[in-house]
Every structure is written in structure tokens, then in C-alpha cells.
Legacy VTK file of the C-alpha trace (Angstrom):
# vtk DataFile Version 3.0
C-alpha trace
ASCII
DATASET POLYDATA
POINTS 101 float
-2.708 -10.888 4.466
-3.090 -7.280 3.217
-0.105 -4.931 3.251
-0.912 -1.252 3.688
1.721 1.311 2.885
1.005 4.840 4.359
3.247 7.717 3.617
3.617 11.477 4.224
6.340 13.323 2.260
7.304 16.827 1.756
6.586 18.420 -1.611
7.973 21.914 -1.029
10.851 21.671 -3.481
11.169 20.431 -6.995
13.445 17.614 -5.643
10.871 16.716 -2.946
8.102 16.347 -5.572
10.420 14.247 -7.735
11.245 12.018 -4.801
7.515 11.729 -4.028
6.682 10.801 -7.695
9.485 8.183 -7.924
8.308 6.504 -4.694
4.677 6.496 -5.671
5.514 5.129 -9.066
7.686 2.432 -7.398
5.034 1.106 -5.097
2.508 0.981 -8.021
5.098 -1.095 -9.869
5.220 -3.496 -6.835
1.450 -4.035 -7.440
-0.015 -1.727 -4.818
-3.369 0.001 -5.537
-4.335 3.408 -4.218
-6.860 3.252 -1.377
-6.690 6.869 -0.532
-4.148 9.665 -1.277
-0.858 8.352 0.274
-2.453 5.004 1.397
-1.753 2.068 -0.855
-2.863 -1.637 -0.383
-1.908 -4.966 -1.745
-3.012 -8.573 -1.038
-0.290 -11.123 -0.156
-1.180 -14.759 -0.132
1.262 -15.421 2.806
3.599 -13.791 5.304
6.618 -14.663 3.298
5.498 -12.598 0.267
4.656 -9.794 2.641
8.197 -9.834 4.064
9.613 -9.609 0.504
7.299 -6.586 -0.228
8.583 -4.877 2.963
12.178 -5.489 1.837
11.424 -4.052 -1.554
9.795 -0.977 -0.053
12.843 -0.442 2.240
15.108 -0.276 -0.937
12.965 2.509 -2.455
12.505 4.722 0.600
12.820 8.465 -0.153
15.417 10.512 1.672
12.709 12.591 3.507
9.261 11.842 4.891
7.593 9.133 6.842
6.574 5.667 5.444
4.539 3.243 7.491
3.921 -0.401 6.578
0.949 -2.290 8.282
-0.004 -5.919 7.757
-3.524 -7.018 8.537
-5.333 -10.256 8.049
-8.028 -10.764 5.418
-10.653 -10.938 8.246
-9.414 -7.600 9.793
-9.387 -5.947 6.291
-12.867 -7.227 5.596
-14.204 -5.444 8.731
-12.978 -2.184 7.393
-15.844 0.388 6.788
-15.377 2.991 4.041
-17.719 5.999 3.823
-18.309 8.376 0.908
-20.408 11.108 2.500
-23.253 9.346 4.213
-23.117 6.118 2.287
-20.748 3.204 2.961
-19.166 0.637 0.697
-17.603 -2.766 1.295
-13.897 -3.208 0.972
-12.748 -5.056 -2.121
-12.934 -8.723 -2.112
-9.838 -10.842 -1.383
-8.310 -11.818 -4.722
-8.392 -15.499 -5.648
-4.964 -17.208 -5.191
-3.432 -18.208 -8.480
-2.326 -21.848 -8.899
0.705 -22.463 -11.099
1.626 -25.908 -12.270
LINES 1 102
101 0 1 2 3 4 5 6 7 8 9 10 11 12 13 14 15 16 17 18 19 20 21 22 23 24 25 26 27 28 29 30 31 32 33 34 35 36 37 38 39 40 41 42 43 44 45 46 47 48 49 50 51 52 53 54 55 56 57 58 59 60 61 62 63 64 65 66 67 68 69 70 71 72 73 74 75 76 77 78 79 80 81 82 83 84 85 86 87 88 89 90 91 92 93 94 95 96 97 98 99 100
């Protein structure tokens, strides 16, 4: 499963910009990577881990703005097409699952 976090936050005041920076830093600390401005992705090996991520995100929500969380399967994510001008690229490969003993 891939978890995608999309957000739109006001940056009109100094406090708004601070809230934006704190939220962005927090999702990076949760292991998300920037896909586009205000769109961040993270691979989760199972639905349980994804639910934990959602709960963690709920605890760091800023007081203003809109945050959306979307879960997609690896197959759905692999079908995504990304274009840079006229050329396209493949989405990143699904990370290998770690095995701990």
C-alpha cells in the first residue's frame, strides 16, 4: 500500500508559515517523501501500518488548511504516469520489505 498525503495550507501570516513548516517537517520525519509540492508519499507494507500513519498524521494536523490522505495499492501506484514536459517517467519501484529476525 502507498499512502499519499496532500495538503493545502495558508501562508499569509508568519504563524501560518510556521504551522506549514512544522507540518511538512513532521511528515518528513514520519518517512514520507515529496512527490510534488504539497504531495507526499510513503510505502506501507500492510494496512495496519497505514492506519498507524493516519493516526500519526491526525496528531500533527495544523489549525488551518486542508489535509487529505489517500491509500492506493502497489498496482494502482505503478500505473501512475508522471510527465516532465513532453517526456514521461516511471513511478518509483516498490521498496523491498525488510525482514527482521
